[in-house]
ZAKOLLUM-580079 format. One line per field, with one value per residue (C-alpha): residue number from 0; x, y, z. Coordinates in nm, 4 decimals. Layout:
nr c(NUM|...)
c1 c(X|...)
c2 c(Y|...)
c3 c(Z|...)
END
This chain:
nr c(0|1|2|3|4|5|6|7|8|9|10|11|12|13|14|15|16|17|18|19|20|21|22|23|24|25|26|27|28|29|30|31|32|33|34|35|36|37|38|39|40|41|42|43|44|45|46|47|48|49|50|51|52|53|54|55|56|57|58|59|60|61|62|63|64|65|66|67|68|69|70|71|72|73|74|75|76|77|78|79|80|81|82|83|84|85|86|87|88|89|90|91|92|93|94|95|96|97|98|99|100|101|102|103|104|105|106|107|108|109|110|111|112|113|114|115|116|117|118|119|120|121|122|123|124|125|126|127|128|129|130|131|132|133|134|135|136|137|138|139|140|141|142|143|144|145|146|147|148|149|150|151|152|153|154|155|156|157|158|159|160|161|162|163|164|165|166|167|168|169|170|171|172|173|174)
c1 c(9.7945|9.8447|10.0153|10.3399|10.2457|10.5865|10.5420|10.1807|10.1256|9.8446|9.5699|9.5632|9.2043|9.2709|9.5515|9.6001|9.8297|9.6033|9.3080|9.5160|9.6090|9.2429|9.1579|9.4116|9.2633|8.9257|8.8089|8.6385|8.9645|8.8973|9.2023|9.2266|9.3178|9.1818|9.4557|9.2804|9.2737|9.6326|9.7336|9.5364|9.6948|10.0407|10.1352|10.2311|10.5982|10.6539|10.4930|10.4283|10.7392|10.9553|10.8221|10.8888|11.2471|11.2900|11.1593|11.4080|11.6951|11.6009|11.5764|11.9207|12.0674|11.9167|12.0548|12.4014|12.4085|12.2915|12.5877|12.8336|12.8772|12.8862|12.6485|12.7171|12.4844|12.6356|12.5645|12.5500|12.3706|12.5695|12.4891|12.4944|12.2776|12.5376|12.9058|12.9375|13.2444|13.2496|13.4964|13.5333|13.6416|13.4447|13.1573|12.9248|12.5694|12.2589|11.9249|11.6273|11.2854|10.9649|10.6170|10.5436|10.4584|10.5261|10.3911|10.2653|10.6190|10.8255|10.8817|11.0123|11.2800|11.3853|11.7600|11.7864|11.8808|11.7925|11.5768|11.3459|11.5658|11.8701|11.9159|12.1406|12.2883|12.6111|12.9286|13.0855|12.8428|12.9785|12.6600|12.2875|12.0596|11.7117|11.4425|11.0946|10.8856|10.5933|10.8413|11.0898|11.3592|11.6855|11.8880|12.2446|12.3760|12.7227|12.6902|12.8653|12.5834|12.3198|12.2824|11.9339|11.6954|11.4747|11.5428|11.3016|11.3441|11.1767|11.1810|11.0578|11.3116|11.2932|11.3539|11.6413|11.6508|11.9753|11.9876|11.8582|12.2054|12.2026|11.8808|11.9644|12.3322|12.5324|12.8684|12.9889|13.0271|13.2529|13.4773)
c2 c(14.4475|14.5293|14.2931|14.3699|14.4921|14.4039|14.0325|14.0081|13.8994|14.0719|13.8435|13.8032|13.8351|13.7780|13.5746|13.7371|13.4670|13.1843|13.3502|13.4087|13.0392|12.9452|13.1714|13.0048|12.6646|12.7633|12.7600|13.0947|13.2848|13.6397|13.7778|14.0921|13.8914|13.5816|13.3414|13.0407|13.2086|13.3219|12.9606|12.8379|13.1050|12.9810|13.3182|13.1544|13.1899|12.8158|12.5722|12.2033|12.1254|12.3574|12.1987|11.8506|11.9564|12.1014|11.7781|11.5778|11.8011|11.7539|11.3770|11.3833|11.5628|11.2953|11.0139|11.1732|11.2222|10.8646|10.7475|10.9774|11.2071|11.5845|11.7643|12.1367|12.3776|12.6647|13.0149|13.1597|13.0111|12.7254|12.4552|12.1969|12.1658|12.0157|11.9606|11.6313|11.5341|11.1543|10.8619|10.9154|11.2762|11.5900|11.5498|11.8099|11.6776|11.7958|11.6719|11.6044|11.4731|11.3730|11.2448|11.2154|10.8667|10.7887|10.4338|10.2027|10.1499|10.4313|10.7801|11.0748|11.2965|11.6175|11.6812|12.0280|12.3039|12.6709|12.8230|12.6096|12.6760|12.4909|12.1634|11.9778|11.9629|12.1392|11.9345|12.0399|11.8216|11.4835|11.3073|11.3389|11.2177|11.1394|11.0985|10.9553|11.0665|10.8225|10.5332|10.6924|10.5649|10.7141|10.6704|10.7925|10.8428|10.9620|11.2796|11.1254|10.8654|11.1325|11.2323|11.3772|11.6196|11.3470|11.0206|10.7280|10.5452|10.2108|10.0726|9.7275|9.4612|9.2936|9.6197|9.6245|10.0056|10.1899|10.3394|10.0414|9.9667|10.3073|10.2500|10.2828|10.2472|10.4907|10.3331|10.6384|10.8135|10.5346|10.4721)
c3 c(14.8471|14.4790|14.2363|14.0653|13.7160|13.5757|13.6399|13.5256|13.1669|12.9794|12.8558|12.4810|12.3681|11.9980|11.8465|11.5067|11.3676|11.4767|11.3060|10.9944|10.9858|11.0205|10.7266|10.4995|10.5788|10.4351|10.0761|10.1328|10.1408|10.0274|9.8537|9.6398|9.3266|9.1618|9.2729|9.1189|8.7791|8.8249|8.8862|8.5854|8.3666|8.4791|8.6229|8.9481|9.0353|9.0082|8.7701|8.8291|8.6226|8.8348|9.1538|9.0127|8.9365|9.2856|9.4365|9.2286|9.3391|9.7047|9.6567|9.4932|9.7951|10.0187|9.8023|9.8049|10.1796|10.2398|10.0292|10.2126|9.9100|9.9518|9.7117|9.6649|9.4866|9.2894|9.4194|9.0689|8.7659|8.6144|8.3592|8.6386|8.9487|9.1822|9.2223|9.4079|9.6054|9.6061|9.5922|9.2153|9.2714|9.1904|8.9437|8.7914|8.7969|8.6149|8.7542|8.5313|8.6307|8.4599|8.5314|8.1568|8.0365|7.6720|7.6710|7.9438|8.0786|7.9276|8.0656|7.8636|8.0174|7.8453|7.8581|7.7015|7.9443|7.9633|7.6924|7.4820|7.1772|7.3067|7.1288|7.3689|7.7129|7.8091|7.7558|8.0861|8.2812|8.3932|8.5055|8.4428|8.7195|8.5850|8.8480|8.7878|9.0894|9.0448|9.0626|9.3043|9.0673|8.9415|8.6243|8.6748|8.3222|8.2141|8.0048|7.7036|7.6792|7.6090|7.2453|7.1916|7.3592|7.5069|7.6861|7.6912|8.0211|8.0844|8.4400|8.3359|8.4454|8.1026|7.9145|7.6669|7.6534|7.5830|7.9331|8.1308|8.2714|8.4446|8.6387|9.0107|8.9143|9.1253|9.0363|8.8447|9.1820|9.3087|9.0033)
END
């Protein structure tokens, strides 16, 4: 008695995708270009700074959702990263992040936007969220409190820095 060929599944002798995954897990990956050199030459589509910024933006979304705020990303390029619907109303928020230490306790955060020639941040922004990934700490600073191109943020509890009062202070979203 012959089996029904429609219900029989053919045996897969070679799983192409599994083998491809195994290849990518090796250091002997043979690709037609020198990807290591491409990365070192900064020709990669995203730099470490861009990835740090993307991480900060994702952390900001998480923080907003945990606080019952609604973060919205613009679909076209804007001077802000998010429009946040919160108890204070609708706020335009620019996110900045830095891993750059200036001194033992101080981190530098650049506030200029766009091209390297811009000298200051756009005035239409309401809030600047500064994230320091190594500390997993935020500074939520009103735009009018930012004057220069670089902020010096010190997480030390005894710090008397200009922006210390904004460290982990999300009150601007509630006022």
